[in-house]
Backbone of each chain as ProteinMPNN parsed JSONL, in Angstrom:
{"seq_chain_A": "VGEPGDAIHCDEALFNVFALLGKRWNGLLVSALLQRPAHFAELRRAIPGLSESILADRLAELVEAGLVLREVIHGPPLRVIYRLTERGEALRPAVEELARWALRYYGAGQPG", "coords_chain_A": {"N_chain_A": [[-6.089, 37.986, -101.519], [-7.398, 41.177, -101.653], [-9.143, 43.302, -103.903], [-9.091, 46.753, -104.567], [-11.844, 47.864, -104.485], [-13.358, 45.925, -103.142], [-15.082, 45.122, -100.114], [-13.586, 45.225, -96.963], [-13.312, 42.245, -95.06], [-13.935, 40.498, -92.099], [-12.628, 37.598, -90.707], [-14.49, 35.349, -89.035], [-13.691, 32.881, -87.797], [-11.006, 33.27, -87.368], [-11.195, 35.479, -85.731], [-12.121, 34.234, -83.278], [-9.872, 32.607, -82.723], [-7.884, 34.489, -82.162], [-9.134, 35.612, -80.004], [-8.932, 33.438, -78.121], [-6.31, 32.645, -78.137], [-5.062, 34.987, -77.846], [-5.616, 35.895, -75.345], [-4.168, 36.769, -72.448], [-1.353, 34.966, -71.658], [-2.16, 32.508, -72.719], [-1.356, 31.912, -75.363], [1.357, 31.743, -74.935], [1.439, 29.674, -73.184], [0.487, 27.534, -74.8], [2.825, 27.418, -76.619], [4.794, 26.842, -74.994], [4.146, 24.094, -74.134], [4.302, 23.017, -76.673], [6.921, 22.356, -76.735], [7.206, 20.072, -74.927], [5.167, 17.813, -73.181], [4.231, 18.829, -69.864], [4.595, 19.157, -66.296], [2.53, 20.973, -63.963], [4.112, 22.556, -62.158], [6.474, 22.815, -63.621], [5.518, 24.427, -65.802], [4.906, 26.663, -64.386], [7.379, 27.669, -63.586], [8.477, 28.101, -66.01], [7.141, 30.411, -66.887], [7.749, 33.363, -65.815], [6.209, 35.381, -63.555], [3.732, 34.617, -63.675], [1.054, 33.641, -61.676], [0.114, 30.877, -59.477], [-2.778, 30.573, -59.238], [-3.749, 31.843, -61.531], [-2.456, 30.566, -63.548], [-3.627, 28.018, -63.28], [-6.238, 28.75, -63.882], [-5.914, 29.317, -66.55], [-4.924, 27.037, -67.775], [-7.144, 25.46, -67.33], [-8.846, 26.591, -69.03], [-7.765, 26.121, -71.533], [-7.994, 23.422, -71.61], [-10.673, 23.196, -71.667], [-11.124, 24.382, -74.058], [-10.326, 22.348, -75.722], [-7.511, 22.148, -76.463], [-5.684, 21.346, -74.812], [-4.706, 18.538, -72.778], [-5.443, 17.268, -69.759], [-3.78, 15.121, -67.811], [-3.77, 12.493, -65.508], [-1.539, 10.841, -63.625], [-1.271, 7.927, -62.006], [0.164, 7.323, -58.987], [2.05, 5.837, -56.359], [4.151, 8.782, -56.467], [1.172, 10.648, -57.02], [0.74, 12.242, -60.045], [0.292, 15.053, -62.073], [-0.075, 15.698, -65.444], [0.234, 17.952, -68.165], [-0.563, 17.985, -71.571], [-0.547, 18.66, -75.044], [-3.346, 18.435, -76.963], [-4.431, 16.78, -80.18], [-5.34, 18.869, -81.691], [-4.321, 21.031, -80.293], [-1.68, 20.622, -80.825], [-1.664, 21.01, -83.569], [-1.258, 23.639, -83.872], [1.398, 24.01, -84.174], [2.709, 24.936, -86.666], [1.837, 27.498, -87.011], [2.489, 28.833, -84.582], [5.237, 28.622, -84.903], [5.735, 30.133, -87.053], [5.089, 32.583, -86.019], [7.055, 32.785, -84.062], [9.198, 32.841, -85.667], [8.904, 35.261, -87.044], [8.752, 37.083, -84.725], [11.493, 36.894, -83.848], [12.872, 37.789, -86.034], [12.079, 40.435, -86.053], [12.062, 41.521, -83.565], [14.203, 40.338, -82.21], [15.905, 37.873, -80.116], [14.897, 37.414, -76.884], [14.675, 40.123, -76.202], [13.328, 42.761, -74.285], [9.871, 43.893, -74.363]], "CA_chain_A": [[-5.74, 39.341, -101.731], [-8.565, 41.879, -102.034], [-9.108, 44.407, -104.833], [-9.497, 48.1, -103.942], [-13.267, 48.085, -104.35], [-13.999, 44.922, -102.241], [-15.251, 45.365, -98.621], [-12.711, 44.477, -96.012], [-14.109, 41.483, -94.153], [-13.244, 39.942, -90.889], [-12.787, 36.309, -90.464], [-14.943, 35.061, -87.675], [-12.944, 31.852, -87.02], [-9.74, 33.969, -86.88], [-11.619, 36.259, -84.581], [-12.135, 33.291, -82.22], [-8.59, 32.158, -82.502], [-7.245, 35.492, -81.538], [-9.803, 35.708, -78.609], [-8.405, 32.388, -77.288], [-4.8, 32.66, -78.077], [-4.647, 36.418, -77.492], [-5.815, 36.01, -73.898], [-2.896, 36.774, -71.628], [-0.619, 33.752, -71.169], [-2.676, 31.263, -73.386], [-0.488, 31.561, -76.556], [2.599, 31.237, -74.336], [1.445, 28.192, -72.566], [0.704, 26.545, -76.025], [4.143, 27.399, -77.135], [5.629, 25.981, -73.933], [3.585, 22.694, -74.277], [4.803, 22.501, -77.958], [8.294, 21.81, -76.481], [6.916, 18.751, -74.532], [4.272, 17.754, -71.997], [4.944, 19.328, -68.596], [3.855, 19.35, -65.004], [2.205, 22.312, -63.457], [5.354, 23.4, -61.571], [7.377, 23.24, -64.679], [5.015, 25.626, -66.46], [5.063, 27.845, -63.574], [8.742, 28.043, -63.66], [8.763, 28.568, -67.327], [6.665, 31.755, -67.276], [7.76, 34.275, -64.675], [5.179, 36.476, -63.439], [2.419, 33.93, -63.678], [0.79, 33.005, -60.402], [-0.465, 29.656, -59.459], [-4.133, 30.485, -59.499], [-3.954, 32.326, -62.885], [-1.95, 29.392, -64.317], [-4.631, 26.912, -63.063], [-7.461, 29.053, -64.601], [-5.601, 29.264, -68.016], [-5.003, 25.615, -68.223], [-8.602, 24.835, -67.392], [-9.528, 27.198, -70.289], [-7.23, 25.532, -72.679], [-8.569, 22.159, -71.566], [-12.063, 23.422, -72.096], [-11.179, 24.562, -75.585], [-9.857, 21.209, -76.524], [-6.218, 22.244, -76.917], [-4.784, 20.65, -73.745], [-5.139, 17.354, -72.141], [-4.981, 17.14, -68.277], [-3.602, 13.585, -67.707], [-3.427, 12.17, -64.144], [-0.648, 9.695, -63.565], [-1.501, 7.474, -60.638], [1.469, 7.131, -58.418], [2.557, 7.137, -55.897], [3.32, 9.944, -56.178], [0.247, 11.029, -58.013], [1.181, 13.433, -60.76], [-0.653, 15.42, -63.07], [0.772, 16.229, -66.661], [-0.373, 18.649, -69.283], [-0.094, 17.749, -72.823], [-1.406, 19.275, -76.163], [-4.304, 17.584, -77.936], [-4.06, 16.847, -81.619], [-5.777, 20.285, -81.965], [-3.333, 21.944, -79.902], [-0.337, 20.305, -81.491], [-1.81, 21.468, -84.996], [-0.938, 25.032, -83.913], [2.718, 24.295, -84.227], [3.237, 25.792, -87.706], [1.347, 29.004, -86.816], [3.398, 29.346, -83.613], [6.673, 28.582, -85.473], [5.887, 31.259, -87.996], [5.074, 33.736, -85.122], [8.369, 32.849, -83.491], [10.318, 33.422, -86.742], [8.599, 36.73, -87.159], [9.31, 37.779, -83.545], [12.978, 36.738, -83.839], [13.376, 38.658, -86.999], [11.838, 41.963, -85.971], [12.317, 41.979, -82.318], [15.39, 39.653, -81.581], [15.715, 37.042, -79.019], [15.029, 37.886, -75.533], [14.614, 41.56, -75.938], [12.088, 42.95, -73.683], [9.022, 44.623, -75.18]], "C_chain_A": [[-6.875, 40.096, -102.177], [-8.255, 42.945, -103.17], [-9.596, 45.719, -104.1], [-10.936, 48.253, -103.697], [-13.854, 47.01, -103.173], [-13.993, 45.386, -100.748], [-14.259, 44.526, -97.974], [-13.617, 43.668, -95.182], [-13.249, 40.924, -93.194], [-13.674, 38.433, -90.758], [-13.239, 35.881, -89.037], [-14.169, 33.916, -86.995], [-11.638, 32.453, -86.57], [-10.093, 34.87, -85.763], [-11.544, 35.269, -83.194], [-10.683, 32.803, -81.654], [-7.75, 33.265, -81.692], [-7.855, 35.825, -80.127], [-9.055, 34.747, -77.729], [-7.02, 32.482, -76.996], [-4.208, 33.895, -77.456], [-4.754, 36.529, -75.965], [-4.453, 35.888, -73.283], [-2.46, 35.423, -71.112], [-1.104, 32.521, -72.115], [-1.738, 30.873, -74.536], [0.809, 31.094, -76.007], [2.634, 29.86, -73.913], [1.446, 27.169, -73.672], [2.084, 26.444, -76.444], [5.058, 26.64, -76.205], [5.377, 24.458, -74.072], [3.957, 22.274, -75.696], [6.196, 21.935, -77.8], [8.082, 20.309, -76.001], [5.823, 18.898, -73.487], [4.88, 18.201, -70.671], [3.915, 19.385, -67.498], [3.588, 20.815, -64.614], [3.218, 23.283, -62.952], [6.327, 23.776, -62.675], [6.883, 24.448, -65.484], [5.059, 26.786, -65.74], [6.413, 28.46, -63.686], [9.146, 28.63, -65.045], [8.362, 30.016, -67.661], [6.736, 32.596, -66.068], [6.617, 35.196, -64.786], [3.76, 35.912, -63.458], [2.071, 33.23, -62.39], [0.164, 31.633, -60.555], [-2.087, 29.72, -59.935], [-4.466, 30.878, -60.989], [-3.465, 31.134, -63.896], [-3.04, 28.222, -64.347], [-5.835, 27.301, -64.055], [-7.088, 28.953, -66.154], [-5.615, 27.917, -68.571], [-6.318, 25.071, -68.301], [-9.243, 25.333, -68.657], [-9.045, 26.426, -71.509], [-7.715, 24.018, -72.819], [-9.917, 22.157, -72.036], [-12.222, 23.629, -73.676], [-10.613, 23.495, -76.326], [-8.459, 21.25, -76.982], [-5.134, 21.399, -75.94], [-5.461, 19.603, -73.09], [-4.564, 17.344, -70.672], [-4.862, 15.59, -67.898], [-3.029, 13.265, -66.134], [-2.703, 10.888, -64.233], [-0.683, 9.148, -62.123], [-0.232, 6.857, -60.132], [1.527, 5.899, -57.501], [3.907, 7.505, -56.398], [2.274, 10.168, -57.36], [0.779, 12.264, -58.73], [0.306, 13.712, -61.864], [0.239, 16.095, -64.29], [-0.153, 16.865, -67.653], [0.246, 18.399, -70.607], [-1.044, 18.316, -74.013], [-2.182, 18.087, -76.767], [-3.812, 17.591, -79.334], [-4.324, 18.333, -82.078], [-4.759, 21.278, -81.667], [-1.919, 21.816, -80.553], [-0.382, 20.803, -82.924], [-1.468, 23.024, -84.98], [0.582, 25.168, -84.222], [3.251, 25.191, -85.41], [2.925, 27.187, -87.515], [2.37, 29.458, -85.714], [4.892, 29.491, -84.104], [6.827, 29.816, -86.307], [5.808, 32.588, -87.164], [6.396, 33.93, -84.469], [9.454, 33.34, -84.475], [10.178, 34.877, -86.907], [9.177, 37.615, -85.93], [10.805, 37.923, -83.49], [13.508, 37.74, -84.791], [13.29, 40.158, -86.757], [12.039, 42.408, -84.577], [13.627, 41.359, -81.542], [15.048, 38.818, -80.427], [15.965, 37.691, -77.749], [15.109, 39.352, -75.099], [13.347, 41.852, -75.414], [11.204, 43.997, -74.521], [8.897, 45.972, -74.698]], "O_chain_A": [[-7.412, 39.647, -103.189], [-7.112, 43.388, -103.28], [-10.395, 45.692, -103.164], [-11.254, 48.801, -102.642], [-14.748, 47.357, -102.402], [-13.021, 45.951, -100.246], [-14.054, 43.354, -98.289], [-14.582, 44.19, -94.624], [-12.031, 40.84, -93.348], [-14.853, 38.083, -90.708], [-12.529, 36.019, -88.041], [-13.993, 33.936, -85.777], [-11.193, 32.161, -85.46], [-9.274, 35.012, -84.856], [-10.929, 35.625, -82.188], [-10.399, 32.648, -80.466], [-7.051, 32.97, -80.723], [-7.151, 36.259, -79.215], [-8.568, 35.154, -76.674], [-6.555, 32.421, -75.858], [-3.196, 33.939, -76.757], [-3.961, 37.263, -75.375], [-3.69, 34.974, -73.596], [-3.103, 34.819, -70.254], [-0.341, 31.56, -72.208], [-1.366, 29.709, -74.69], [1.366, 30.129, -76.53], [3.524, 29.042, -74.147], [2.15, 26.159, -73.645], [2.523, 25.309, -76.63], [5.96, 25.908, -76.614], [6.317, 23.664, -74.118], [3.909, 21.061, -75.897], [6.631, 21.125, -78.619], [8.68, 19.397, -76.57], [5.59, 19.992, -72.971], [6.053, 17.906, -70.441], [2.712, 19.593, -67.652], [4.356, 21.726, -64.925], [3.243, 24.489, -63.2], [6.914, 24.858, -62.689], [7.647, 25.356, -65.814], [5.228, 27.869, -66.301], [6.545, 29.67, -63.866], [10.009, 29.498, -65.176], [8.973, 30.73, -68.456], [5.785, 32.551, -65.287], [6.161, 35.676, -65.823], [2.765, 36.617, -63.287], [2.758, 32.275, -62.031], [-0.27, 31.266, -61.647], [-2.541, 29.024, -60.844], [-5.361, 30.294, -61.6], [-4.09, 30.857, -64.92], [-3.26, 27.583, -65.376], [-6.347, 26.507, -64.844], [-7.931, 28.531, -66.945], [-6.181, 27.629, -69.625], [-6.642, 24.302, -69.206], [-10.052, 24.651, -69.286], [-9.827, 26.117, -72.408], [-7.82, 23.46, -73.911], [-10.336, 21.238, -72.739], [-13.135, 23.199, -74.381], [-10.397, 23.656, -77.527], [-8.13, 20.451, -77.858], [-4.043, 20.941, -76.282], [-6.663, 19.684, -72.832], [-3.354, 17.405, -70.455], [-5.881, 14.927, -67.706], [-1.991, 13.758, -65.692], [-3.182, 9.934, -64.846], [-0.214, 9.78, -61.176], [0.364, 5.986, -60.765], [1.0, 4.883, -57.954], [4.722, 6.641, -56.72], [2.557, 9.879, -58.523], [1.217, 13.22, -58.09], [-0.317, 12.861, -62.499], [1.13, 16.914, -64.063], [-1.228, 16.337, -67.937], [1.453, 18.575, -70.776], [-2.26, 18.381, -73.829], [-1.695, 16.981, -77.004], [-2.877, 18.318, -79.667], [-3.512, 18.906, -82.804], [-4.359, 22.15, -82.438], [-1.167, 22.769, -80.758], [0.677, 21.021, -83.513], [-1.411, 23.62, -86.055], [1.044, 26.275, -84.5], [4.099, 26.06, -85.208], [3.745, 28.039, -87.856], [3.07, 30.442, -85.955], [5.623, 30.399, -83.71], [7.869, 30.473, -86.302], [6.394, 33.594, -87.564], [6.857, 35.061, -84.31], [10.393, 34.076, -84.172], [11.144, 35.639, -86.914], [9.887, 38.61, -86.072], [11.32, 38.977, -83.118], [14.449, 38.471, -84.483], [14.136, 40.977, -87.116], [12.184, 43.612, -84.365], [14.022, 41.799, -80.463], [14.008, 39.013, -79.798], [16.959, 38.37, -77.495], [15.481, 39.757, -73.998], [12.33, 41.356, -75.901], [11.735, 44.831, -75.255], [8.182, 46.777, -75.295]]}, "seq_chain_B": "VGEPGDAIHCDEALFNVFALLGKRWNGLLVSALLQRPAHFAELRRAIPGLSESILADRLAELVEAGLVLREVIHGPPLRVIYRLTERGEALRPAVEELARWALRYYGAGQPG", "coords_chain_B": {"N_chain_B": [[12.095, 20.821, -80.314], [11.819, 19.49, -77.249], [13.659, 17.451, -74.71], [12.833, 14.997, -72.461], [14.051, 15.763, -70.007], [14.813, 18.388, -70.18], [14.497, 21.799, -69.115], [11.394, 23.595, -69.417], [11.09, 26.19, -71.483], [10.494, 29.685, -71.946], [9.862, 31.69, -74.614], [10.99, 34.932, -75.099], [10.661, 36.761, -77.062], [8.526, 35.724, -78.47], [6.611, 35.979, -76.419], [6.26, 38.756, -76.331], [5.099, 39.16, -78.809], [2.659, 37.85, -78.654], [1.56, 39.354, -76.624], [1.224, 41.725, -77.957], [-0.386, 41.1, -80.433], [-2.067, 39.669, -79.341], [-3.702, 41.255, -77.765], [-6.951, 42.408, -77.573], [-8.617, 42.803, -80.636], [-6.346, 43.617, -81.984], [-4.963, 41.572, -83.502], [-6.867, 40.784, -85.224], [-7.159, 43.368, -86.664], [-4.711, 43.487, -88.014], [-4.985, 41.209, -89.675], [-7.214, 42.151, -91.069], [-5.979, 44.278, -92.57], [-4.158, 42.896, -93.968], [-5.575, 42.199, -96.165], [-6.008, 44.35, -97.768], [-4.894, 47.908, -97.927], [-6.676, 50.2, -95.902], [-9.402, 52.614, -95.242], [-10.33, 54.215, -92.165], [-13.151, 54.146, -91.671], [-13.715, 51.864, -93.163], [-12.51, 49.769, -91.871], [-13.797, 49.917, -89.531], [-16.305, 49.263, -90.22], [-15.833, 46.608, -91.032], [-15.269, 45.146, -88.613], [-17.44, 44.326, -86.526], [-18.851, 45.552, -83.678], [-16.644, 47.023, -82.732], [-15.797, 49.994, -81.393], [-15.51, 53.393, -82.443], [-13.575, 54.898, -80.959], [-12.019, 52.89, -79.745], [-11.144, 51.689, -81.861], [-9.585, 53.71, -82.931], [-7.528, 53.888, -80.891], [-6.297, 51.392, -81.079], [-5.339, 51.299, -83.639], [-3.523, 53.301, -83.424], [-1.693, 52.129, -81.552], [-0.746, 50.081, -83.129], [0.537, 51.499, -85.143], [2.436, 52.684, -83.567], [3.901, 50.479, -82.844], [5.111, 49.898, -85.105], [3.898, 48.268, -87.114], [1.786, 49.124, -88.584], [1.101, 51.758, -91.07], [0.204, 55.009, -91.055], [-1.26, 56.844, -93.384], [-1.509, 59.984, -94.937], [-3.553, 61.26, -97.353], [-3.508, 64.009, -99.362], [-6.194, 65.965, -100.214], [-8.402, 67.916, -102.124], [-10.949, 65.505, -101.298], [-9.47, 65.379, -98.032], [-7.884, 62.393, -97.124], [-7.446, 59.681, -95.016], [-5.363, 56.749, -94.959], [-4.887, 53.442, -93.882], [-2.119, 51.198, -93.788], [-0.331, 48.244, -93.886], [3.119, 48.099, -92.706], [6.299, 46.86, -93.901], [7.065, 45.174, -91.796], [4.554, 44.57, -90.682], [3.266, 43.414, -92.848], [4.824, 41.161, -93.054], [3.774, 39.473, -91.286], [2.156, 37.797, -92.602], [2.514, 34.867, -93.312], [2.178, 33.811, -90.802], [-0.282, 34.562, -89.925], [-1.787, 33.406, -91.898], [-1.327, 30.759, -91.401], [-2.591, 30.501, -88.89], [-5.253, 31.055, -89.565], [-5.91, 28.942, -91.185], [-5.654, 26.896, -89.418], [-7.793, 27.614, -87.76], [-10.024, 27.476, -89.341], [-9.893, 24.753, -89.837], [-10.437, 23.537, -87.313], [-12.554, 24.945, -86.23], [-14.29, 25.861, -88.167], [-15.658, 27.823, -90.674], [-16.842, 30.968, -89.927], [-18.279, 30.293, -87.774], [-19.572, 31.043, -84.526], [-17.782, 31.754, -81.568]], "CA_chain_B": [[11.531, 19.777, -79.477], [12.747, 19.313, -75.956], [13.842, 16.143, -74.353], [11.957, 15.003, -71.113], [14.652, 16.3, -68.874], [14.941, 19.903, -70.385], [13.636, 22.632, -68.568], [10.487, 24.019, -70.281], [11.499, 27.687, -71.34], [9.439, 30.617, -72.673], [10.419, 32.464, -75.655], [10.617, 36.144, -74.721], [10.221, 37.535, -78.239], [7.16, 35.164, -78.559], [5.869, 36.706, -75.219], [5.941, 40.075, -76.799], [4.268, 39.127, -79.951], [1.247, 37.465, -78.034], [1.024, 40.725, -76.015], [0.69, 42.778, -79.074], [-1.273, 40.626, -81.379], [-3.255, 39.131, -78.426], [-4.594, 42.313, -77.256], [-8.246, 42.466, -78.184], [-8.728, 43.49, -81.931], [-5.001, 43.914, -82.781], [-4.558, 40.639, -84.513], [-7.873, 41.031, -86.252], [-6.943, 44.492, -87.535], [-3.599, 43.007, -88.849], [-5.533, 40.313, -90.67], [-7.99, 42.856, -92.087], [-5.088, 44.955, -93.462], [-3.398, 42.059, -94.938], [-6.397, 42.156, -97.362], [-5.54, 45.618, -98.567], [-4.973, 49.055, -97.116], [-8.118, 50.662, -95.782], [-9.728, 53.707, -94.547], [-10.819, 54.045, -90.977], [-14.504, 53.705, -91.809], [-13.871, 50.521, -93.665], [-11.998, 48.974, -90.798], [-14.881, 49.869, -88.598], [-17.47, 48.35, -90.819], [-15.212, 45.196, -91.146], [-15.166, 44.56, -87.314], [-18.588, 44.708, -85.836], [-18.6, 45.71, -82.133], [-15.462, 47.76, -82.358], [-16.173, 51.439, -81.368], [-14.568, 54.426, -83.019], [-12.511, 55.323, -79.984], [-11.091, 51.81, -79.475], [-10.383, 51.435, -83.15], [-8.448, 54.67, -83.071], [-6.605, 53.603, -79.93], [-5.661, 50.241, -81.522], [-4.526, 51.634, -84.821], [-2.346, 54.067, -82.849], [-0.824, 51.27, -80.896], [-0.172, 49.324, -84.141], [1.469, 52.43, -85.73], [3.606, 52.782, -82.656], [4.573, 49.159, -82.817], [5.836, 49.746, -86.375], [3.227, 47.363, -88.018], [0.851, 49.912, -89.435], [1.498, 53.106, -91.477], [-0.907, 55.944, -91.208], [-0.886, 57.637, -94.595], [-2.497, 60.983, -95.14], [-3.67, 61.592, -98.645], [-4.003, 65.292, -99.404], [-7.248, 65.94, -101.308], [-9.596, 67.523, -101.324], [-11.037, 65.54, -99.925], [-8.229, 64.823, -97.345], [-8.205, 61.146, -96.791], [-6.339, 58.918, -94.2], [-5.52, 55.284, -95.241], [-3.987, 52.605, -92.997], [-1.563, 50.104, -94.538], [0.78, 47.446, -93.12], [4.451, 48.32, -93.112], [7.02, 45.582, -94.255], [7.069, 44.348, -90.643], [3.259, 44.081, -90.481], [3.159, 42.504, -93.865], [5.625, 39.868, -92.839], [2.992, 38.545, -90.389], [1.151, 37.101, -93.402], [2.536, 33.536, -93.199], [1.687, 33.362, -89.392], [-1.819, 34.797, -89.838], [-2.413, 32.363, -92.711], [-1.409, 29.429, -90.641], [-3.644, 30.55, -87.822], [-6.603, 31.01, -90.18], [-5.957, 27.501, -91.701], [-6.014, 26.04, -88.122], [-9.193, 27.975, -87.134], [-10.873, 26.8, -90.25], [-9.915, 23.275, -89.821], [-10.954, 23.007, -86.057], [-13.647, 25.644, -85.803], [-15.119, 26.012, -89.24], [-15.892, 29.345, -90.98], [-17.981, 31.781, -89.425], [-18.917, 29.588, -86.398], [-19.458, 31.854, -83.432], [-17.086, 31.105, -80.477]], "C_chain_B": [[12.424, 19.471, -78.435], [12.765, 17.892, -75.654], [13.163, 16.235, -72.912], [12.728, 15.756, -69.942], [14.928, 17.72, -68.877], [14.038, 20.672, -69.691], [12.724, 23.324, -69.689], [10.909, 25.617, -70.257], [10.43, 28.432, -72.258], [10.188, 31.632, -73.399], [10.032, 34.013, -75.325], [10.026, 36.952, -75.827], [8.73, 37.07, -78.485], [6.17, 35.791, -77.497], [5.378, 37.968, -75.707], [5.061, 40.115, -78.034], [2.801, 38.751, -79.51], [0.759, 38.673, -77.253], [0.551, 41.572, -76.829], [-0.415, 42.252, -79.66], [-2.535, 40.031, -80.556], [-4.065, 40.134, -77.914], [-5.785, 42.405, -78.288], [-8.334, 43.388, -79.314], [-7.334, 43.664, -82.688], [-4.806, 42.9, -83.844], [-5.624, 40.567, -85.649], [-7.65, 42.312, -87.131], [-5.878, 44.126, -88.528], [-4.158, 42.213, -89.997], [-6.417, 41.184, -91.72], [-7.001, 43.642, -93.104], [-4.176, 44.106, -94.373], [-4.33, 41.789, -96.176], [-6.162, 43.201, -98.38], [-5.537, 46.791, -97.609], [-6.365, 49.526, -97.191], [-8.223, 51.853, -95.197], [-10.349, 53.295, -93.089], [-12.212, 53.433, -91.046], [-14.574, 52.287, -92.264], [-13.501, 49.515, -92.635], [-13.132, 48.844, -89.777], [-16.01, 49.071, -88.898], [-17.072, 46.858, -90.727], [-15.345, 44.607, -89.822], [-16.432, 44.988, -86.479], [-18.285, 44.72, -84.34], [-17.402, 46.427, -81.669], [-15.931, 49.297, -82.434], [-15.127, 52.261, -82.049], [-13.362, 54.633, -82.176], [-11.527, 54.127, -79.935], [-10.426, 51.519, -80.795], [-9.262, 52.545, -83.264], [-7.387, 54.364, -82.04], [-5.639, 52.387, -80.59], [-4.75, 50.552, -82.793], [-3.328, 52.476, -84.338], [-1.344, 53.295, -82.311], [-0.084, 50.459, -82.017], [0.865, 50.244, -84.914], [2.746, 52.487, -84.854], [4.492, 51.512, -82.606], [5.302, 48.791, -84.186], [5.064, 48.697, -87.382], [2.351, 47.994, -89.018], [1.399, 51.304, -89.855], [0.162, 53.918, -91.707], [-0.508, 56.886, -92.252], [-1.931, 58.781, -94.908], [-2.507, 61.319, -96.663], [-4.231, 62.855, -98.785], [-5.013, 65.438, -100.56], [-7.298, 67.307, -102.054], [-10.271, 66.264, -102.039], [-9.772, 64.857, -99.297], [-8.652, 63.447, -96.786], [-7.107, 60.414, -95.946], [-6.59, 57.351, -94.553], [-4.338, 54.63, -94.244], [-3.398, 51.502, -93.812], [-0.586, 49.387, -93.656], [2.187, 47.977, -93.615], [5.056, 46.927, -93.448], [6.889, 44.7, -93.082], [5.658, 43.755, -90.399], [2.929, 43.085, -91.5], [3.743, 41.04, -93.649], [4.854, 38.936, -91.9], [2.147, 37.591, -91.205], [1.328, 35.602, -93.235], [1.93, 33.042, -91.926], [0.175, 33.507, -89.424], [-2.467, 33.667, -90.812], [-2.431, 31.106, -92.088], [-2.527, 29.405, -89.6], [-5.15, 30.474, -88.43], [-6.914, 29.62, -90.782], [-6.291, 26.657, -90.495], [-7.4, 26.51, -87.628], [-10.188, 27.396, -88.068], [-11.071, 25.402, -90.043], [-10.629, 22.764, -88.446], [-12.332, 23.739, -85.593], [-14.647, 25.931, -86.86], [-15.193, 27.501, -89.526], [-17.077, 29.848, -90.579], [-18.736, 31.234, -88.314], [-18.656, 30.563, -85.286], [-18.741, 31.052, -82.278], [-17.989, 30.873, -79.273]], "O_chain_B": [[13.614, 19.22, -78.621], [11.994, 17.13, -76.237], [12.976, 17.294, -72.312], [12.102, 16.298, -69.031], [15.239, 18.308, -67.841], [12.86, 20.322, -69.614], [13.227, 23.603, -70.778], [11.045, 26.225, -69.196], [9.7, 27.898, -73.093], [11.04, 32.341, -72.863], [8.841, 34.321, -75.288], [9.072, 37.708, -75.646], [7.831, 37.889, -78.674], [5.008, 36.06, -77.803], [4.199, 38.283, -75.545], [4.336, 41.09, -78.234], [1.842, 39.341, -80.008], [-0.442, 38.945, -77.269], [-0.473, 42.202, -76.564], [-1.48, 42.844, -79.483], [-3.688, 39.936, -80.977], [-5.214, 39.82, -77.605], [-5.662, 42.461, -79.512], [-8.174, 44.597, -79.143], [-7.289, 43.833, -83.907], [-4.513, 43.255, -84.985], [-5.32, 40.331, -86.818], [-7.976, 42.252, -88.317], [-6.028, 44.378, -89.723], [-3.857, 42.489, -91.158], [-6.379, 41.004, -92.937], [-7.217, 43.629, -94.316], [-3.565, 44.553, -95.344], [-3.865, 41.188, -97.145], [-6.122, 43.002, -99.595], [-6.14, 46.684, -96.541], [-7.115, 49.378, -98.156], [-7.235, 52.282, -94.6], [-10.804, 52.167, -92.899], [-12.435, 52.333, -90.542], [-15.433, 51.544, -91.789], [-14.149, 48.472, -92.541], [-13.372, 47.764, -89.236], [-16.602, 48.346, -88.098], [-17.881, 45.994, -90.389], [-15.565, 43.396, -89.86], [-16.368, 46.003, -85.786], [-17.497, 43.907, -83.857], [-17.099, 46.494, -80.478], [-16.398, 49.75, -83.479], [-13.981, 51.84, -82.201], [-12.233, 54.546, -82.658], [-10.321, 54.332, -80.071], [-9.255, 51.14, -80.832], [-8.134, 52.253, -83.662], [-6.241, 54.626, -82.404], [-4.41, 52.466, -80.592], [-3.608, 50.109, -82.919], [-2.222, 52.318, -84.855], [-0.171, 53.621, -82.492], [1.104, 50.179, -81.857], [1.942, 49.772, -85.28], [3.885, 52.364, -85.306], [5.693, 51.573, -82.345], [5.912, 47.744, -84.402], [5.647, 48.337, -88.405], [2.174, 47.511, -90.136], [2.088, 51.95, -89.066], [-0.766, 53.531, -92.416], [0.442, 57.651, -92.093], [-3.109, 58.493, -95.116], [-1.441, 61.65, -97.182], [-5.392, 62.996, -98.4], [-4.731, 65.089, -101.706], [-6.27, 67.762, -102.555], [-10.123, 66.069, -103.245], [-9.138, 63.969, -99.867], [-9.648, 63.344, -96.069], [-5.921, 60.587, -96.229], [-7.683, 56.791, -94.473], [-3.253, 55.122, -93.933], [-4.166, 50.863, -94.53], [-0.069, 49.991, -92.715], [2.369, 48.255, -94.801], [4.37, 45.918, -93.286], [6.616, 43.516, -93.278], [5.538, 42.607, -89.971], [2.389, 42.024, -91.187], [3.204, 39.995, -94.014], [5.215, 37.771, -91.73], [1.501, 36.696, -90.659], [0.288, 34.984, -93.005], [1.257, 32.012, -91.904], [-0.545, 32.617, -88.973], [-3.526, 33.109, -90.525], [-3.419, 30.377, -92.179], [-3.278, 28.44, -89.462], [-6.075, 29.913, -87.843], [-8.073, 29.213, -90.857], [-7.149, 25.778, -90.576], [-8.11, 25.671, -87.073], [-11.176, 26.836, -87.593], [-12.181, 24.871, -90.053], [-11.303, 21.734, -88.442], [-13.087, 23.246, -84.754], [-15.793, 26.231, -86.526], [-14.823, 28.326, -88.69], [-18.173, 29.332, -90.796], [-19.801, 31.748, -87.972], [-17.487, 30.906, -85.113], [-19.033, 29.879, -82.044], [-17.543, 30.33, -78.262]]}, "name": "protein", "num_of_chains": 2, "seq": "VGEPGDAIHCDEALFNVFALLGKRWNGLLVSALLQRPAHFAELRRAIPGLSESILADRLAELVEAGLVLREVIHGPPLRVIYRLTERGEALRPAVEELARWALRYYGAGQPGVGEPGDAIHCDEALFNVFALLGKRWNGLLVSALLQRPAHFAELRRAIPGLSESILADRLAELVEAGLVLREVIHGPPLRVIYRLTERGEALRPAVEELARWALRYYGAGQPG"}
């Protein structure tokens, strides 16, 4: 907590987090995968309004950022499953706090 | 935590939170104001790369969302100060968790 005279500063690490999780769908995908690992089609069903190509882009970005692991399960049938890495899983307390806040001030399921 | 058979669902309240805080600069502005109330010029100095007009837009949006209060202090000189509302202040635990996560996995001040 700052004193009146202190310069307000901005946390660069936090800046990067907001840039990553703030990007449309990314935070929501992390919160979906906090429930359990999921197939592409399940994620698509979970988030209405998200197209296949954008979902693929976002998952690739989360894989690149080290939050999500793309796991190929050799079949047949061959299946791909997405799961959080340790780093992604470590977002659970933060996402739970955000969900608590959202529920408290906006209620469940209320459109924005 | 979901069971393997459960449908992955997406929390609509959380969706709205990510839409609001995820928007470029908004989360960072909230985290800056968690330090203390600040004048417009202080916020601008705190966040390099943020123009005056965009800062004004974002603050107006956060006021509209009920997270920030725009307080006019009659002078002279007349001054405007921005402070978090109770709702904005209630984001503190979530932002602290995010900052902890960012520090752990990305380190302090490391550019993204």
